[in-house]
C-alpha angles and dihedrals in degrees: 000000000000115000131209141177114229121198096229125197098168088244128129100268096047092042089055090051094049089052098041094046096045102037105029103026098036098231123149099238123204111191123207129184120192109208108209092171101291096102132066118214093256091052091053088051090052092046090050092051092048093049093051089049089053093058108266118153095219141355130208130181115208115207108218099167119117110226 
């Protein structure tokens, strides 16, 4: 099985890509969100849940905000 990493925001476009690539194309999709300050913790949790429901194999949020 081919694997790929998808930059995933949880929006319509990337959600379609996650579903299409995992369910229709048979890829092992690994979704990643880079939080540069635009997402609250609860939003990241919701994005992860949505990605997993769409068929991604794994999800990771990378915090890129300087404290």
